[in-house]
N, C-alpha and C positions, 0 to 999 in steps of 0.2 A: 728748408729741407723737409721732405715728408718723413714723418715718424715711422719707424718699423716696429716700435714697441710703445704701447700706451698703457700706463700704469693707472688702474682704477683705484681710487681711495674713497670708500664710503665714509661720510662724516655725519655723526649725530651728536651734537652738544660736545664738541671737542675744542672749544675756543682756546683752552689753555695749552693745547698741543700744536696749534696750527703754525705758530712762528717757527718752532723747531722742525715741524714737518716740511715747511717751505725750504728751510736751510738745508736739511739733509737730502731732500729730493733734488734740490738744485745742485748740490755737490755731486750727487750720483749722476745726474744728467751730464755733467761736465766730464765724467770719466767713463761713461757707459760705452760698451762695445758696439751698440746700435743707436741710431738716432732715436731719441726717447722723448715722449711728452707725458703729461699727467692730466688725468680727468678726475676732478674732485666732484663727488656726488653728494650734495647736501640733502640728507634724508629728513627734511622737515625739522631741523634744529630749532630749539626755542631759546637758545642763548645768542651770543653774537657771532656764531660760527659763519653764517652767510655773509655778514659784513666783512669779516676777515678774508673769507674766500674770494669775494669780489676784488678786494684790494690786492691780494696775491696774484690773481689772474691779470689785473690791470698792469702790474709791473713786471710780469714774467711772460714772455711770448710762448713758452712751452707749457704753460699751465692753462687749463680750461675748466669750466664747471657746468653742471646742470643742477637744478634745485627742485625738490618736491615741495608742494604746499604743506603736506602733512607727513608724519613719520610712517613709513611703509615697511621698514625692516631691511635687514642686510641682503636677503635674497633678491628683493625688488631693486635695491640699489645696484647690485651686480648685474641683474638682467638689463636695467636701463643703460649701464655702462657698456655691456656687450652689444646692445642694439645701436649705441651711439658711435662706437669707434669704427675706424676704417683701416687702421694699421694691420699688418699681417699677424702680429702677435699682441696679446693683451695680458697684462700683469695685474696682480692684486696684492695690496698691502693695506693693513689697518692704519688708521690715523694716530693710534697711540704709540706707534713705532716700537713695539716690543720685538719686532724683527727689523733687520737692517736692510735698507735699500741696496747697499753694495752686494748683498748676497743674491740679488737677482742675477748677477754674473755667474754664480754657481749653477743656477737653473738654466740659464741661456746656453751654457756649454753642452747641455743635453737635448735641448728642445728640437733640434733638427730631426731626430729619430723618434720623437714622441709627440702625441697630441697635447699632453699635459705633463708638466713637471711641477711637483709640489715639494715644499720644504717639510722637514721633520724637525720639530723643536727639541734639541737635545739639551739636557741640563736646564730644564725650564725654571724660570724665576717667578713663578706664581705661588700663591698660598697653597698649603697642603690640601685644603678643601677643593680648591679649583682644579688642582692637578688630579686629585682622586676622582672627582666627578667627570673630568675629561677622559680619564682612562676607562672608567666604567662605560661612558657613552660610546667611546670608540670601539670597545669590545662588543657591545650590543649591536652597534651598526655593522661591524664586520660579520657577525653571525647572520644578519639579514642579507647583506650585499655580497659577501665573499670577495671584496675588492682588494684585500691584502694590505690596505692602507693603515699605517701605524698612527698617523696623526692628521686625519682629514681636516681638522679644524685649524691647521696652521695657516695664518694669514699671510702667506707668501707663496704665490703661484704664478706660473706662466702657462698660457694656453694658446694654441693656434686659434686665431679669431674665427676661422671657418668652422671649427669644432664648437667654439663657445656659442656662436650664433645658432647652432642647431640644438642646443640643450633646451628641452621643454621645462622652463623654470616654474617652480611653485614655492610657496612660503616654506622656508626651512631647507630648501635645496642646496644652500651653500655648504651644507655638511656632506652632500652626496656628489659633488662635482666629479671626483675621479670615477665613481660608479657610473655616472651618466655618460662619461666619455667612453668607458668600457662598453656600454650598450651600443655605442656607435662603431664598435670594433676598433676604437682608437687605443693606442698604447699609452700607459702612464708610468711615471718614474718618481721615486722618492729620493730626495737629496738632503742630508743633514745641514741645518742652518743654525745660526746663533739665536739666542733668545735673551731678552732683557726685561728688567722690572718696569712696570708702568710708572712713568715719572710724574704724570699729571692727569687730571680727570678721573673718572670712575668707570669701572667695567659696566657694560650694558646687559650682561647676562648673569642671572642668579642661578641658584642650584636647580630650581624648577625648570628653567629654560634649558639647562645643560643636560638634564636627565629625562624629564617627562616629555619635553618637546621632541627631542631626537627619537624617542621610542615611538611616539605617534607618527612621526615622519617616516619611520622605517616601513610602516604598513602602506603609506602613500607610495613609497618607492616600489614596493613589491607589486602594487597595482599598476604602476607605470611600466615596470619591467614586463609585465604580462601583456600590456596593451601597446608596448612600444612599436613604432614603425621605423624601420631602418632600411634604406635602399641606396644603391649606386647605379646611376645611368651608364650603361655600357655604350650605346650608340643612339644617335638621334638624327633627324633629317636636316637640321640646321642648328646654328648657335643660339638663335632666339626666335620667338614667335611674335 
C-alpha cells in the first residue's frame, strides 16, 4: 500500500535511542489514520547508528533510510528527506522521542486546511537553561519573521509535500519552516503536543547554537524574503513539454 504520510527522522549518533524509536514508530504505524512509512536519515553518524538503521529497515517493510558520508546538519537532513519522499504528506520527528509519534494524529486532524501544522511543546521537560535559550531564540526569530509561531523548534510537524519541496533550504532553515511556508502564501497552524525528557543520548545543540546561530540565520531569512520568488501558473498550453 502506498504511504500517504512519510515520517522523516534525522539521526546523528542516536544508537541508544534507535531500538525504542523502532518500537514506538512501529506501534504508531499500526494505529495511524493514514498509511504511514518512516524515512531514517543518517546524518554521518560516527557511532553504530547506521548499522542499527540498516537492521531496522531490513526487518520492517515500512522503514527506509538514506545515509550521508559526513555530518551535514539538521536542515540538510530535512531537505534530503523532502527531496526523497513521494507521499502527499511528510512528517518530522526527532530520534530522541521527546515528542510522541501518536501526537501526529493531532496534527493530521488539521492538515487538510493548512500547508503546515506544527506542534507546540507545552510543559517542556528540558533543563531551565535549554528552555530559557529556546524562549529567547523564539522571541528574536518572531521579531524578524513575524510568523506568530510560539515554538518553531518543536520536532513534530506535518507538511504537505508539494509545499515542503518548494522550500529553498539553507543551513539553519529548520528553525524557519513555518515562515518559509508563509512566503508561499501557505497557511500554518500550531497544535499543543506532549513533551518528554530525553531518556538516552545527548542533545546536539549547545547554548551557542541555540542563540547565536538563530540570530545569524534571521538575517539570511530576511535576505531570502526580499529575494523570494513565488508564483502560481493560471493557464498553460499543455500539461507538459
